[in-house]
C-alpha positions as MATLAB code, in Angstrom:
seq = 'MTNYLQVRDYKVALDNEGYLKNLEDWNEEIAAELAAQEDIVLGPSHWEILNLLRKFYQRHHLSPATRALISLVKRDLGKEKGRSVYLMKLFRGSPAKMASKLAGLPKPDNCL';
ca = [
    -131.107 -144.010  -73.469;
    -131.228 -141.443  -70.678;
    -132.906 -142.161  -67.390;
    -133.529 -139.557  -64.740;
    -133.392 -139.433  -60.987;
    -135.900 -137.036  -59.450;
    -134.691 -135.419  -56.235;
    -136.960 -132.742  -54.824;
    -137.599 -130.301  -57.656;
    -134.736 -131.233  -59.974;
    -133.929 -134.102  -62.324;
    -130.509 -135.640  -62.716;
    -129.585 -137.530  -65.906;
    -128.385 -141.125  -65.494;
    -126.907 -143.512  -68.031;
    -128.490 -146.898  -68.727;
    -126.631 -148.447  -65.753;
    -127.686 -145.742  -63.285;
    -124.422 -143.762  -63.168;
    -124.576 -139.976  -63.269;
    -124.102 -138.592  -66.767;
    -122.762 -135.317  -65.371;
    -120.393 -135.769  -62.420;
    -121.058 -132.197  -61.287;
    -124.673 -133.153  -60.500;
    -123.538 -135.164  -57.467;
    -124.281 -134.160  -53.903;
    -125.019 -136.080  -50.712;
    -128.759 -135.986  -51.361;
    -128.246 -137.534  -54.803;
    -126.003 -140.198  -53.260;
    -128.642 -141.045  -50.664;
    -131.324 -141.351  -53.352;
    -129.123 -143.549  -55.559;
    -128.387 -145.710  -52.503;
    -132.087 -145.967  -51.627;
    -132.734 -147.341  -55.119;
    -130.251 -150.109  -54.257;
    -131.822 -150.701  -50.809;
    -128.791 -149.235  -49.078;
    -129.075 -146.741  -46.226;
    -125.903 -144.688  -46.136;
    -124.221 -144.528  -42.747;
    -120.865 -143.148  -41.560;
    -118.954 -146.188  -42.886;
    -120.415 -145.698  -46.362;
    -119.630 -141.971  -46.384;
    -116.053 -142.676  -45.343;
    -115.582 -144.824  -48.462;
    -117.538 -142.498  -50.776;
    -115.529 -139.459  -49.691;
    -112.275 -141.402  -50.085;
    -113.313 -142.410  -53.618;
    -114.201 -138.840  -54.557;
    -110.796 -137.594  -53.345;
    -109.079 -140.371  -55.310;
    -111.035 -139.432  -58.432;
    -110.133 -135.756  -58.065;
    -106.440 -136.684  -58.003;
    -106.368 -139.437  -60.643;
    -109.477 -138.902  -62.806;
    -110.450 -142.563  -62.649;
    -112.588 -144.842  -60.545;
    -110.577 -147.687  -59.017;
    -111.497 -151.299  -59.751;
    -112.018 -153.680  -56.834;
    -108.383 -154.570  -56.090;
    -107.273 -150.963  -56.304;
    -110.213 -149.904  -54.114;
    -109.265 -152.469  -51.463;
    -105.640 -151.244  -51.515;
    -106.763 -147.620  -51.306;
    -109.048 -148.289  -48.346;
    -106.402 -150.383  -46.588;
    -103.807 -147.647  -47.039;
    -106.041 -144.752  -45.977;
    -108.474 -146.337  -43.507;
    -106.606 -149.356  -42.127;
    -106.444 -153.130  -42.496;
    -109.845 -153.871  -40.989;
    -111.674 -151.751  -43.542;
    -109.359 -152.591  -46.442;
    -110.836 -156.048  -46.948;
    -113.212 -157.240  -49.639;
    -115.568 -158.744  -47.034;
    -115.955 -155.373  -45.309;
    -116.584 -153.550  -48.586;
    -119.054 -156.183  -49.820;
    -121.105 -155.750  -46.647;
    -121.372 -152.031  -47.345;
    -121.802 -152.170  -51.128;
    -123.576 -155.227  -52.530;
    -122.396 -156.951  -55.660;
    -119.203 -155.352  -56.885;
    -118.081 -152.879  -54.198;
    -116.064 -150.867  -56.716;
    -119.004 -150.463  -59.089;
    -121.595 -149.720  -56.423;
    -119.404 -147.335  -54.425;
    -118.412 -145.469  -57.602;
    -122.058 -145.151  -58.616;
    -123.077 -143.786  -55.208;
    -120.060 -141.450  -55.154;
    -121.250 -139.979  -58.463;
    -118.238 -141.301  -60.366;
    -117.950 -143.236  -63.628;
    -118.025 -147.009  -63.610;
    -114.510 -148.426  -63.113;
    -113.026 -149.334  -66.502;
    -112.389 -153.013  -65.914;
    -115.623 -153.825  -64.076;
    -118.215 -155.663  -66.143;
];
């Protein structure tokens, strides 16, 4: 089943879990709309993680699961931000799943 996200005058196809079907459809406006559907207002801390995830995906062609995300953030953004508590405050539920969704990336493979 295909769902759609309406942003201004264009529709973006989503899968049944709300992830973009076409990764090239992503932009910051789409991310903000996806976040709004999750009751998240994207601020600088969110964008820092989303941009880091997108760079990681460009290099490795995969979305990191939670442990790998924490290690990535710790390595690139420091110990204070590379903690599950910090990421859970920004991205409810599973930080890896939610951050990947908002970054326009596929769901991490080993996240239920």
